[in-house]
ROTI-888067 format. One record per residue: residue number from 0; residue in three letters; z, y, x of N, C-alpha, C in turn. Coordinates in steps of 0.05 Angstrom, whole numbers, m for minus. Each point is the difference from the previous one (the first is absolute). Example, Ala and Ser with C-alpha at 12.3 -4.5 7.8 and 13.67 -1.06 7.14 Angstrom:
BEGIN
   figu   gumi      n_w      n_v      n_u     ca_w     ca_v     ca_u      c_w      c_v      c_u
      0    Ala      156     m114      264        0       24      m18        0       24       18
      1    Ser      m14       21       m7        1       24       16       14       22      m15
//
This chain:
BEGIN
   figu   gumi      n_w      n_v      n_u     ca_w     ca_v     ca_u      c_w      c_v      c_u
      0    Met     2313     2137     2077       16      m22      m11      m13      m26        7
      1    Asn       16      m21        5      m10      m26        8       m4      m17      m25
      2    Tyr      m23      m14        0       m6      m18      m22       m9      m27       11
      3    Gln        9      m21      m13      m11      m27        7      m26       m4      m13
      4    Phe      m19      m11       14      m27       m6      m12       m6      m29        5
      5    Tyr      m19      m10      m16       m9      m27        1      m30       m1        2
      6    Lys      m10      m13       20      m29       m2        4      m10      m26      m13
      7    Tyr      m17        2      m19      m12      m23      m14      m30        0        3
      8    Glu      m12      m23       m3      m29       m2       m1       m9      m21      m20
      9    Gly      m22        6      m13      m13      m19      m18      m29       m4        8
     10    Cys       m6      m22       13      m27       m5       10       m9       22       19
     11    Gly       18       10       16       m7       20       20        1       29      m10
     12    Asn        3        4      m26        4       26      m12       29        6        3
     13    Asp        7       19       18       28        3        8       13       26      m11
     14    Phe       27       m2       m4       14       21      m14       28        5       12
     15    Val        8       25       m1       28        7        6       14        1      m28
     16    Ile       22      m14       m2       15        0      m25       28       11        5
     17    Ile        8       18      m18       27       12        1       14       m5      m26
     18    Asp       25       m8        1       17       m4      m24       10       27      m10
     19    Asp      m11        8      m22        8       26      m12       10       m5      m29
     20    Arg       16      m20       m4        9       m6      m27       20       21      m11
     21    Ile        9       19       17       15       23      m10      m18       22       m9
     22    Asn      m27       m3        4      m20       18      m11        4       29       10
     23    Lys        6        3       26        5       27       10      m18        7       24
     24    Leu      m14      m19       11      m16        6       24      m26       15       m6
     25    Glu       m3       23       11      m24       16       m3      m14        2       28
     26    Leu      m24       m9        1      m15        0       26      m24       18       m2
     27    Ser       m3       17       20      m23       18        2      m25      m16        8
     28    Thr      m23       12       m5      m25      m12        9        0       m4       30
     29    Glu       10       19       15        1       m1       29       18      m23        9
     30    Thr       23       m4      m13       18      m21        7      m12      m27       m4
     31    Ile      m14       m3      m23      m13      m26       m6      m22       m6       20
     32    Thr      m17       19        6      m21       m5       20       12       m6       27
     33    Asn       22       13        8       12       m6       25       12      m28        1
     34    Leu       12       m9      m22       12      m27       m1      m22      m21        2
     35    Cys      m23        6      m13      m22      m20       m1      m18        1       25
     36    Asp        4       20       17      m17        3       24        6      m23       19
     37    Arg      m22      m13        9        3      m25       17        7        6       29
     38    Arg       m2       25        8        6        7       28       26       16        2
     39    Phe        6       17      m19       23       17        1       22       m7      m20
     40    Gly       m6      m19      m18       19       m8      m20        4      m30       m1
     41    Ile        7      m10      m23        3      m29       m4      m27      m13       m1
     42    Gly      m18       12      m15      m27      m11       m3       m2      m17      m25
     43    Ala      m18        9      m18       m4      m14      m26      m24       11      m14
     44    Asp      m11      m16      m19      m21        9      m18       12       17      m23
     45    Gly       26       m3       m5       13       16      m21       30       m3        1
     46    Leu       13       16      m17       29        0       m2        9       m5      m28
     47    Leu       20      m17       m4       10       m8      m26       30        7       m2
     48    Leu        7       11      m24       28        5       m6        8      m19      m22
     49    Leu       23      m14        3       11      m16      m21       20       17      m15
     50    Arg       m6        6      m25       18       17      m16       10      m16      m25
     51    Ser       22       10      m11       11      m12      m24       m9       14      m24
     52    Thr       m1      m14      m23       m8       11      m25       13      m17      m22
     53    Pro        9       13      m22       15      m15      m20      m15      m22      m15
     54    Asp      m26        3       m3      m15      m18      m18      m14      m23       15
     55    Tyr        1        0       27      m14      m21       16       19       m8       22
     56    Asp       m8      m21       14       16       m9       23       m1       20       23
     57    Phe      m23       13        3       m2       21       20      m25       17       m5
     58    Arg        0       23       13      m23       18       m1      m14        0       28
     59    Met      m26       m1        0      m16        0       24      m12       28        4
     60    Val        5       12       23      m13       26        7      m15       m5       26
     61    Tyr      m26        6       m1      m18       m6       23      m14       25       10
     62    Phe       m1        2       27      m14       22       13      m20      m12       20
     63    Asn      m25       10        0      m19       m7       21        9       10       27
     64    Ser      m12       m9       21        8        9       27       m6       29        5
     65    Asp      m18       12      m16       m5       29        3       20       17      m16
     66    Gly       20      m13      m13       20       14      m14       m5        4      m30
     67    Ser      m24       m7       m9       m7        3      m28       13      m22      m16
     68    Arg        8        7      m24       13      m20      m18      m22      m15      m15
     69    Ala        3      m26       m1      m20      m17      m14       13      m14      m24
     70    Thr      m16       m5      m20       10      m11      m25        8      m29        3
     71    Met      m14      m15       17        6      m29        2      m11      m10       27
     72    Cys       13      m21       10       m9      m15       24        8      m29       m4
     73    Gly      m20      m17       m3        6      m28       m6       15      m15       21
     74    Asn       m8        3       25       14      m12       23       28       12        3
     75    Gly        1       27       m3       26       13        1       19       m9      m22
     76    Ala      m11       m4      m24       17      m10      m22       12      m27        6
     77    Arg      m16      m18       12       10      m26        7       22        3       21
     78    Cys       m5       17       20       20        4       21       26       12      m11
     79    Leu       m3       19      m17       24       13      m12       15      m19      m18
     80    Ser      m15      m18      m14       13      m20      m17       16      m19       17
     81    Ala      m11       m8       23       14      m18       18       25       14       11
     82    Phe       m2       26        6       23       15       10       21        4      m22
     83    Ala       m9        5      m24       18        4      m22       16      m26       m5
     84    His      m14      m23        3       14      m26       m3       20       m3       22
     85    Lys       m7        7       24       18       m2       23       25       17       m4
     86    Met       m3       24      m13       22       18       m3       15       m5      m26
     87    Gly       m8      m20      m16       14       m7      m24       m8       15      m25
     88    Ser      m21       16        2       m9       15      m23      m19      m16      m18
     89    Leu      m12      m21       11      m19      m16      m15        8      m30        2
     90    Lys        2      m13      m23        5      m29        1      m27      m14        5
     91    Thr       m2      m25       m8      m24      m15        5      m24       12      m15
     92    Thr        5        9      m24      m20       15      m15       12       26      m11
     93    Gly      m17       19       m4       10       26      m11      m23       19       m4
     94    Ser        8       25       m2      m21       21       m5        7       25       15
     95    Phe      m21       15        6        4       26       14      m21       19      m11
     96    Ile        4       26        6      m19       20       m9      m10       15       24
     97    Ala      m26        5        0      m13       16       21      m13       24      m15
     98    Asp      m13       17       15      m12       24      m12      m22       m7      m20
     99    Asp      m12      m24        2      m21       m8      m19       11      m15      m23
    100    Gly       26       m4       m2       12      m14      m23       17      m24        8
    101    Pro        8      m16      m20       17      m23        5      m14      m24       11
    102    His       14      m16       15      m10      m25       12       22      m21        0
    103    Thr       m9      m25        1       19      m22        4       m2      m11       28
    104    Ala       21      m13       10        0      m11       27       14      m28       m2
    105    Glu      m11      m18       16       12      m27        1        1       m9       29
    106    Ile       24       m8        9        3      m11       27       m6      m30       m2
    107    Ile      m22       m8       12       m9      m28       m2       15      m17       20
    108    Tyr        2        8       25       16      m14       19        6       18       24
    109    Ile       21       m7       15        8       14       24        1      m20       23
    110    Glu      m13        6       22        0      m17       23        4       17       25
    111    Asp       23       m1       12        7       17       23       m2       30       m8
    112    Thr      m17       15       13       m3       28       m6      m22        6      m20
    113    Glu      m14      m21       m9      m23        4      m18        8       m7      m29
    114    Thr       m9       17      m18        5       m5      m29      m27        0      m14
    115    Gln       m5      m21      m16      m24       m1      m16        6       13      m27
    116    Val      m16       21       m7        6       16      m24      m24        2      m18
    117    Ala        4       m2      m26      m21        5      m19        8       24      m17
    118    Ile      m18       19       m2        5       24      m16      m22        4      m20
    119    Ser        8       12      m23      m20        7      m20      m13       26        7
    120    Met      m26        3       m5      m14       24        4       m9       11      m27
    121    Lys       m7       25       m1       m8       12      m26      m26      m11      m11
    122    Asp       m2       m1      m27      m25       m7      m12      m22       19        8
    123    Ala      m24       m9        2      m22       18        9      m27       m8      m12
    124    Ser      m17       19       m1      m28       m5       m7      m17       19       16
    125    Pro      m25       m7        7      m16       16       18       m8       27      m12
    126    Asp        1       21       17      m11       26       m8      m30        0        5
    127    Gln       m9      m14       21      m28       m2        6       m5      m29       10
    128    Tyr      m23      m11       m8       m6      m27       10      m29       m5        0
    129    Thr      m10      m10       24      m28       m9        2        1      m27       15
    130    Ser      m23      m11        6        0      m26       15        8        4       29
    131    Asp       m1       25        9        6        6       29       28       11        4
    132    Tyr       12       14      m19       26       12        4       16        2      m26
    133    Leu       26        6        4       18        4      m23       19       22        7
    134    Phe        7       17      m19       21       20        3       21       m4      m21
    135    Ile       25       m4        9       21       m8      m19       27       10       11
    136    Asn       19        5      m18       27        8        8       19      m23       m4
    137    Thr       11      m10       21       19      m23       m2       28        9        8
    138    Gly        6       26       m6       25       12        9       m7       24       17
    139    Thr      m22       m3       16      m13       22       14      m30       m5       m2
    140    Pro      m16       21        3      m29       m3       m4      m13      m16       23
    141    His      m19      m18       m8      m13      m17       20      m30       m2       m6
    142    Tyr      m16        3       21      m28       m5       m1       m5      m26       15
    143    Val      m14      m19      m13       m4      m26       11      m30       m4        5
    144    Leu       m7       m6       24      m28       m3        8       m5      m28       11
    145    Phe      m19      m14      m11       m7      m27        9      m18        1       25
    146    Val        7      m18       19      m16       m1       25       m7      m29        5
    147    Asp      m21       m5       16       m8      m27        7       16      m11       23
    148    Asp        8       18       19       14       m9       24       24       19        5
    149    Ile       24       m9       m7       23       17        2        6        8       29
    150    Lys       m8      m17       19        6        6       28      m14       24       11
    151    Thr      m25        5      m11      m16       22       11        2       25      m18
    152    Ala       16       m1      m21        3       23      m18       11       24       15
    153    Asp      m13       24       m3        9       24       14       21       13      m17
    154    Val       24      m11        1       22        8      m18        8       29        4
    155    Ile        1        9       24       10       27        5      m20       21       m9
    156    Ser      m24        0       10      m19       21       m7       m9        0      m29
    157    Ile       m7      m24      m11       m8       m1      m28       25        5      m18
    158    Gly       22      m12        8       25        5      m16        7       29       m1
    159    Lys       m2       14       22        7       28        0      m19       17      m17
    160    Lys      m26       m7        1      m20       15      m17        6       m4      m30
    161    Ile        6      m24       m8        6       m5      m28       27       12       m8
    162    Arg       19       m3       18       27       11       m6       m1       30       m6
    163    Tyr      m16       15       15       m2       29       m3      m23        9      m17
    164    Asn      m14      m19      m13      m22        8      m18       10       18      m22
    165    Pro      m14       23       m4        9       19      m21        4      m12      m28
    166    Glu      m15      m23       m5        3      m13      m26       28       m9       m5
    167    Phe       16       m5       21       27      m10       m3       21       21        6
    168    Ala       m9       25        4       19       22        5       15        7      m26
    169    Pro       24       11        2       14        7       25       17      m22       12
    170    Val        4      m22      m15       19      m21        9      m13      m17       22
    171    Gly      m26       m5       m2      m13      m18       19        4      m29       m9
    172    Thr      m10      m18       16        2      m29       m7        4      m17       25
    173    Asn       13      m22       m3        0      m21       20      m27      m15       m1
    174    Val       m8      m12       21      m26      m14        1        3      m28       11
    175    Asn      m10      m20      m16        3      m28        7      m27      m12        5
    176    Phe       m2      m16       21      m25      m15        6        6      m30       m5
    177    Val      m17      m12      m17        7      m27       m9      m24      m19        5
    178    Gln        7      m23       11      m19      m22        3       10      m24      m16
    179    Ile      m17      m10      m18        8      m24      m16       m5      m24       18
    180    Ser       20      m18        1       m2      m24       17        5      m24      m18
    181    Pro       m5      m24       10        5      m24      m16       30       m3       m7
    182    Glu       17       10       17       29       m3       m5       12       23      m17
    183    Gly      m15       21       m4       10       23      m16      m14       25        9
    184    Ile       15       20       10      m13       24       10       14        9       26
    185    Ile      m15       15       17       10       12       24       m2       30       m3
    186    Val       21       14        6        2       29       m6        9       16       25
    187    Arg      m14       22        4        9       21       19        2       26      m15
    188    Thr       20       16        7        5       25      m15        4       24       17
    189    Tyr      m13       22       m8        5       27       11       19       13      m19
    190    Glu       24        7        9       21       11      m17        2       30        3
    191    Lys       m2       14      m23        5       29        1       31        4        3
    192    Gly        7       22       13       28        5        6        7      m12       27
    193    Val      m12      m22        7        2      m11       28      m24       10       15
    194    Glu      m22        3      m14      m26        9       11      m10      m18       23
    195    Asp        2      m26       m6       m9      m20       20       m1      m27      m14
    196    Glu      m12      m19       13        2      m27      m10       28      m11        4
    197    Thr       10      m14      m20       26      m13        2       m5      m30       m1
    198    Leu       20      m15       10       m3      m29        1        1      m13      m28
    199    Ala       11       14      m19        1      m10      m28        6       24      m18
    200    Cys       m9       m3      m25        6       20      m21        3      m15      m26
    201    Gly       24        0      m11        5      m16      m24      m15        9      m25
    202    Thr        0       27       m5      m15       10      m23      m30       m4        5
    203    Gly       m9        2       25      m28       m4        7       m8      m29       m4
    204    Val       17      m18        9       m6      m29       m4       m2       m6      m30
    205    Thr       18       12      m16        0       m4      m29      m27       10      m12
    206    Ala       m8       24        8      m25       11      m10      m24      m17        9
    207    Ser        1      m10       24      m21      m17       11       m2      m26      m15
    208    Ala       22      m12       m7        0      m25      m15      m11        4      m28
    209    Met        6       23      m12      m11        7      m26      m30        3        2
    210    Ala      m10       13       20      m28        4        4      m14      m27        4
    211    Ala       12      m17       16      m11      m27        4       m1      m16      m25
    212    Ser       20        3      m17        2      m15      m25      m23        8      m19
    213    Leu       m8       25        1      m23        8      m17      m26      m13        9
    214    Lys       m1       m9       26      m23      m14       10        2      m30       m4
    215    Thr       24      m11        5        3      m29        0       13      m12      m24
    216    Gly       15       17      m15       15      m10      m23       27      m11        6
    217    Ser        7       m3       25       26      m11        8       22       19       m6
    218    Thr       23      m11       m9       24       16       m6       24       m7       18
    219    Ser       m5      m16       20       21       m7       19      m14       m1       27
    220    Ile        6       20       17      m17        5       23       17        2       26
    221    Pro       m4      m19       19       12        2       26      m15       23       16
    222    Val       16       15       14      m11       23       15        8       m2       29
    223    Lys      m20        3       18        6        1       29       m4       29        8
    224    Val       21       11       14       m2       27       11        4       m2       30
    225    Met       m3       22       14        3        0       29       27      m10        9
    226    Gly       21        5      m17       27       m7        8       11      m25      m12
    227    Gly      m16      m16      m15       11      m24      m11      m14       m8      m26
    228    Asn       16      m12      m18      m11      m10      m25       17        9      m24
    229    Leu      m14        7      m22       13        9      m25      m13      m16      m22
    230    His       11        4      m24      m12      m13      m24        3       19      m24
    231    Val      m21        2      m15       m1       16      m24       m8      m16      m24
    232    Ser       15        2      m22       m8      m14      m25        3       20      m23
    233    Phe      m14       m5      m22        1       17      m23      m14      m13      m24
    234    Asn        4       12      m23      m16       m7      m23      m22       21       m3
    235    Lys      m24       m8       m9      m22       18       m2      m13       m3      m28
    236    Lys       m4       23      m13      m14        0      m26      m15       26       m2
    237    Asp      m26       m2       m5      m17       24       m3        3       19       23
    238    Asn        1      m10       25        2       16       24       27       15        2
    239    Thr       20       m9      m15       27       11        2       18      m21       12
    240    Phe       15        7       20       17      m18       15       29        4       m8
    241    Thr       13      m21       m8       28        1       m8       16      m22       13
    242    Asn       26        1       m1       18      m20       12       m8       m4       30
    243    Val       m3       22       14       m9        0       28       23       m6       18
    244    Ile       m3      m20       17       22       m8       19      m11       m1       28
    245    Leu       13       14       18       m6        0       29       22      m15       14
    246    Thr       m8      m20       15       20      m17       14       m6       m1       30
    247    Gly       21        3       16       m4       m1       29       27        3       15
    248    Pro       m2        0       26       25        2       17       10       28        4
    249    Ala       26        1        5       13       25        8       20       m8       22
    250    Arg       m2       12       23       16       m9       23       16       23       12
    251    Leu       26       m5        4       17       19       14       m6       m3       30
    252    Val       m8       22       12       m7        0       29       24        6       17
    253    Tyr       13       23       m6       24        8       14       15       22      m15
    254    Thr       24        5        7       15       23      m11        8       18       23
    255    Gly        6       25       m7        8       19       20       14       24      m13
    256    Glu        6       20       17       12       24      m10      m15       24       12
    257    Ile       m4       20      m17      m15       24        9       14       25      m10
    258    Thr       m2       21       15       11       26       m8      m21       16      m15
    259    Ile        6        8      m24      m18       17      m16       12       27       m4
//
């Protein structure tokens, strides 16, 4: 059967989006991995389904490029919110639900194919915290490691070791490398499910901003990633983060049709 798809990216974190507001599309793990394959498919870090639900403007369903279902993806949520707005399911502000719970979305502005979107992230508090690292769940589990020089960080080998550490089994963890800068923070992320470094990770950026806040006290943090710029803000009390907002771009790259 032929389906129209939409290719979106948020700071280089790219996604295949399919309109499934009739809530009937079932995709196998093999199909998802094929669609996300950069040589034999469309190519993406993950796949998003836009679904309908009675209590929210839309439902977000997210799959990693290896076909595994993930509870949340911050960049994906911004892209899906922009798509939902394009399709008429989301007005300027609204709400959606993902596997990690409810979220709000706000369309800040639209310029050509790019939409600036702010989404709420779940409240969070660290499971583990030292002066060197933090482990926290911001919708998905994240390990945050501070480094002196982000450019020389061995993201792949160190990230893979921590991701598969038995301490985090069976789910595993994403791994973020963070350098504090005068302007905010610089972040690189090894993503589980993609099993590689990605150009941006929304939940990882959120976790990294929280970790930096525990060091600096700041609650409004500009973030530079390999694929662009994001912003994270929150309220903080007793190491608990609430009213968490992730803001950044979502861009429609192209549309197409594929047989599934």
